C-alpha positions as CSV (number, residue, x, y, z in Angstrom):
1,M,43.0,-33.4,1.7
2,T,44.5,-31.7,4.7
3,I,47.5,-29.5,3.8
4,T,50.4,-30.1,6.1
5,A,54.0,-29.0,6.3
6,N,54.9,-32.0,4.2
7,T,52.3,-31.3,1.4
8,R,54.0,-30.0,-1.7
9,I,52.4,-26.9,-3.2
10,A,52.3,-26.6,-7.0
11,L,51.2,-23.7,-9.0
12,I,50.2,-24.4,-12.6
13,T,49.5,-21.8,-15.2
14,G,47.0,-22.5,-18.1
15,A,45.2,-25.1,-15.9
16,S,41.8,-24.6,-17.3
17,K,42.4,-27.1,-20.2
18,G,44.8,-29.3,-22.1
19,I,48.2,-30.1,-20.6
20,G,47.8,-27.7,-17.7
21,A,44.5,-29.4,-16.5
22,A,46.0,-32.9,-17.0
23,V,49.0,-32.1,-15.0
24,A,46.9,-30.5,-12.2
25,K,44.8,-33.6,-11.9
26,R,47.9,-35.9,-11.9
27,F,49.6,-33.7,-9.2
28,A,46.5,-33.9,-7.1
29,L,46.7,-37.7,-7.3
30,E,50.3,-37.5,-6.2
31,N,48.9,-35.7,-3.1
32,M,50.1,-32.3,-4.0
33,H,48.0,-29.2,-3.4
34,V,47.6,-27.5,-6.7
35,I,47.0,-23.9,-7.4
36,L,45.1,-23.6,-10.7
37,T,45.6,-20.4,-12.6
38,G,44.1,-19.3,-15.9
39,R,41.9,-16.7,-17.6
40,D,39.0,-19.1,-18.1
41,M,37.2,-19.5,-14.8
42,K,34.7,-22.0,-16.2
43,G,37.6,-24.2,-17.3
44,L,39.4,-23.9,-13.9
45,V,36.2,-25.0,-12.2
46,A,36.0,-28.0,-14.5
47,T,39.5,-28.9,-13.5
48,D,38.7,-28.4,-9.9
49,D,35.6,-30.6,-10.2
50,A,37.7,-33.4,-11.6
51,I,40.1,-33.1,-8.8
52,R,37.4,-33.1,-6.2
53,A,36.0,-36.2,-7.8
54,Q,39.4,-37.8,-7.0
55,G,38.9,-36.9,-3.4
56,H,41.3,-33.9,-3.4
57,A,40.9,-30.0,-3.5
58,A,42.6,-27.2,-5.3
59,T,43.0,-23.4,-5.1
60,L,41.5,-21.6,-8.1
61,V,42.9,-18.2,-9.4
62,E,41.4,-16.4,-12.3
63,I,44.3,-14.3,-13.7
64,D,45.6,-12.8,-16.8
65,L,49.4,-13.4,-16.7
66,T,50.1,-10.3,-18.8
67,D,48.8,-8.2,-15.9
68,Y,52.1,-8.2,-14.1
69,E,50.8,-6.4,-11.1
70,K,48.3,-9.2,-10.5
71,V,51.1,-11.8,-10.8
72,E,52.9,-9.9,-8.0
73,M,49.7,-10.0,-6.0
74,L,49.3,-13.7,-6.5
75,A,52.8,-14.3,-5.2
76,A,52.0,-12.3,-2.1
77,Q,48.9,-14.3,-1.5
78,V,50.7,-17.6,-1.9
79,A,53.3,-16.4,0.5
80,Q,50.6,-15.4,3.0
81,R,48.7,-18.7,2.8
82,F,51.4,-21.2,2.2
83,G,54.8,-19.5,3.0
84,R,56.5,-21.2,0.1
85,L,56.1,-22.8,-3.4
86,D,57.5,-26.2,-4.1
87,V,56.7,-26.6,-7.8
88,L,56.1,-24.0,-10.5
89,I,54.7,-25.0,-13.8
90,G,54.9,-22.4,-16.6
91,N,52.5,-24.0,-19.0
92,A,50.3,-21.2,-20.4
93,G,51.1,-20.5,-24.0
94,L,49.8,-18.7,-27.1
95,L,50.2,-19.9,-30.7
96,G,49.5,-16.5,-32.4
97,E,49.1,-16.1,-36.1
98,L,51.1,-18.3,-38.4
99,S,52.2,-15.9,-41.2
100,P,55.4,-14.5,-42.9
101,L,57.4,-12.3,-40.4
102,A,56.9,-9.3,-42.6
103,H,53.1,-9.7,-42.5
104,Q,52.9,-10.2,-38.7
105,A,50.8,-7.6,-37.0
106,P,52.6,-5.9,-34.2
107,A,49.8,-6.5,-31.7
108,D,49.8,-10.2,-32.4
109,W,53.6,-10.5,-32.0
110,E,53.4,-8.6,-28.8
111,K,50.7,-10.9,-27.4
112,V,52.7,-14.0,-28.1
113,M,55.8,-12.6,-26.5
114,A,53.8,-11.3,-23.5
115,I,52.5,-14.8,-22.7
116,N,55.2,-17.1,-23.8
117,V,58.3,-15.1,-22.6
118,N,57.5,-12.1,-20.4
119,A,54.9,-13.8,-18.3
120,N,57.2,-16.6,-17.5
121,W,60.0,-14.1,-16.6
122,Q,57.5,-12.4,-14.3
123,L,56.7,-15.8,-12.7
124,I,60.4,-16.4,-12.1
125,R,60.8,-12.9,-10.7
126,C,57.8,-13.0,-8.4
127,F,58.1,-16.6,-7.2
128,D,61.8,-17.0,-6.9
129,A,61.9,-16.3,-3.2
130,L,58.9,-18.5,-2.5
131,L,60.5,-21.4,-4.4
132,K,63.7,-20.9,-2.4
133,A,61.6,-21.3,0.8
134,S,61.0,-24.9,-0.2
135,N,63.5,-27.6,0.7
136,A,63.2,-29.0,-2.8
137,P,62.1,-26.3,-5.2
138,R,61.2,-27.3,-8.8
139,A,60.4,-25.1,-11.8
140,M,59.5,-26.4,-15.2
141,F,58.3,-24.6,-18.3
142,V,56.5,-26.0,-21.4
143,T,58.4,-25.4,-24.7
144,S,58.1,-26.9,-28.1
145,G,59.9,-28.8,-30.8
146,V,59.8,-25.8,-33.1
147,T,63.1,-24.7,-31.6
148,K,64.9,-27.7,-33.1
149,R,65.0,-26.3,-36.6
150,V,63.8,-23.4,-38.7
151,H,60.0,-23.4,-39.3
152,P,58.9,-20.8,-41.9
153,Y,55.7,-18.8,-40.9
154,W,56.1,-19.8,-37.2
155,G,58.0,-16.7,-36.4
156,A,56.4,-15.3,-33.3
157,Y,55.8,-18.7,-31.6
158,A,59.2,-20.2,-32.5
159,T,61.0,-17.1,-31.5
160,S,59.2,-16.9,-28.2
161,K,59.9,-20.5,-27.3
162,A,63.6,-20.1,-28.3
163,A,63.7,-17.1,-25.9
164,L,61.9,-19.1,-23.2
165,E,64.5,-21.9,-23.4
166,M,67.5,-19.6,-23.0
167,M,65.8,-17.7,-20.2
168,V,65.1,-21.0,-18.2
169,Q,68.7,-22.3,-18.9
170,I,70.0,-19.0,-17.5
171,Y,67.8,-19.3,-14.4
172,A,69.0,-22.9,-13.9
173,A,72.7,-21.8,-14.2
174,E,72.2,-18.9,-11.8
175,N,70.8,-21.4,-9.3
176,A,73.3,-24.2,-9.9
177,K,74.6,-24.0,-6.4
178,T,71.1,-24.0,-4.8
179,P,68.5,-26.7,-4.4
180,L,66.4,-25.1,-7.1
181,K,66.1,-27.1,-10.3
182,A,64.7,-25.4,-13.5
183,N,63.9,-27.4,-16.6
184,L,62.0,-27.4,-19.8
185,I,59.5,-29.9,-21.2
186,D,58.8,-30.4,-24.9
187,P,55.4,-32.2,-24.9
188,G,55.6,-33.2,-28.6
189,A,52.4,-33.6,-30.6
190,V,49.5,-33.7,-28.1
191,R,45.7,-33.6,-28.6
192,T,45.1,-30.0,-27.6
193,R,43.3,-27.0,-28.9
194,M,46.5,-25.3,-29.8
195,R,47.7,-28.3,-31.8
196,A,44.3,-28.4,-33.7
197,S,44.7,-24.6,-34.5
198,A,48.2,-25.2,-35.9
199,F,47.3,-28.4,-37.8
200,P,43.5,-28.2,-38.6
201,G,43.7,-31.1,-41.1
202,E,45.2,-33.5,-38.6
203,D,43.2,-36.3,-37.0
204,P,43.4,-35.4,-33.2
205,M,42.6,-39.0,-32.3
206,T,46.0,-40.1,-33.7
207,L,47.7,-38.0,-31.0
208,P,48.2,-38.8,-27.3
209,A,45.9,-37.1,-24.9
210,P,47.4,-34.5,-22.4
211,E,46.8,-37.2,-19.6
212,D,49.3,-39.5,-21.4
213,I,52.3,-37.2,-21.0
214,T,52.1,-36.3,-17.3
215,D,54.8,-38.7,-16.1
216,I,57.6,-36.3,-17.0
217,F,56.0,-33.6,-14.9
218,V,55.9,-35.9,-11.9
219,T,59.5,-36.9,-12.5
220,L,60.7,-33.3,-12.7
221,A,58.7,-32.3,-9.6
222,S,60.4,-35.0,-7.5
223,P,62.6,-33.9,-4.6
224,S,65.1,-36.5,-5.7
225,L,65.7,-34.8,-9.1
226,Q,69.2,-33.7,-9.8
227,E,69.1,-32.5,-13.4
228,T,68.7,-28.7,-14.1
229,G,68.8,-26.6,-17.2
230,V,67.7,-29.6,-19.3
231,K,65.1,-29.8,-22.0
232,F,63.2,-33.1,-21.6
233,N,60.9,-34.7,-24.2
234,A,57.6,-35.9,-22.7
235,R,57.7,-39.2,-24.7
C-alpha cells in the first residue's frame, strides 16, 4: 500500500498478539498504515506477515514502553517519517500477580503501574503534538471491567485501570475544544493469554476471539467520531 497524505497513520501498542494484533490487522484492512509496537519481535513479525498476506504493509518497532527515553525517540521517528499521528491505541497491559494487597511484592506492583498507567501517560506526553498535527486525531486506551466494582485480590491491576480511566478522561477534558477525541474501551471477556492467566479453569473457546471485537476500534478511529472521554464496551 502506498502511503499518501490521505492515509491514516495508527500506532498500536502490544501489537504482537491478542487484541493489539487483531486491531492492527483490522486497521490495515481499513487502509490505515499501522505502526506495530511491542517487546516480542517474533510476535510483531507474525502480525506483519498476516498484514502482508492481506496485501498491506506495516512498520515494526520493538520497544519496551517502560523505557521512557525510547518512547520519546519513537515519537521523534514518527514525526520525521510521517509528520503526524492520526490514531493512537494504548493496548499493552500487564495483569501482574493476583494476591492480597498486603502480600503484593513492590516490584510486581511497580511493573503493573509502569505498563498500565505510566507508559500510557508517556504515550500521551510524547505523541500529543503529533496527534494534533492530524485533522482528525483519535486516541483510545484499553481498560477493563474490573473498575466497575471492587474485586478482592486484583489490587494492582484494578487500581492501575482505574487510574488509566481517570487519566484518559482528564486528557479528553483538556482537549474538549480541539479535534482530538480520547476514549476508553472495555473489551470484556476475550480469548487472550491474559484472560487465560486470570481464569485458568475457563474454557477459552466459550469466549470471543480478539478479531471479534475490533469493530469498536474502527468506530472510535473514525474522523466522524464526536464522543470523547467515554468508556465504550466492545460488545
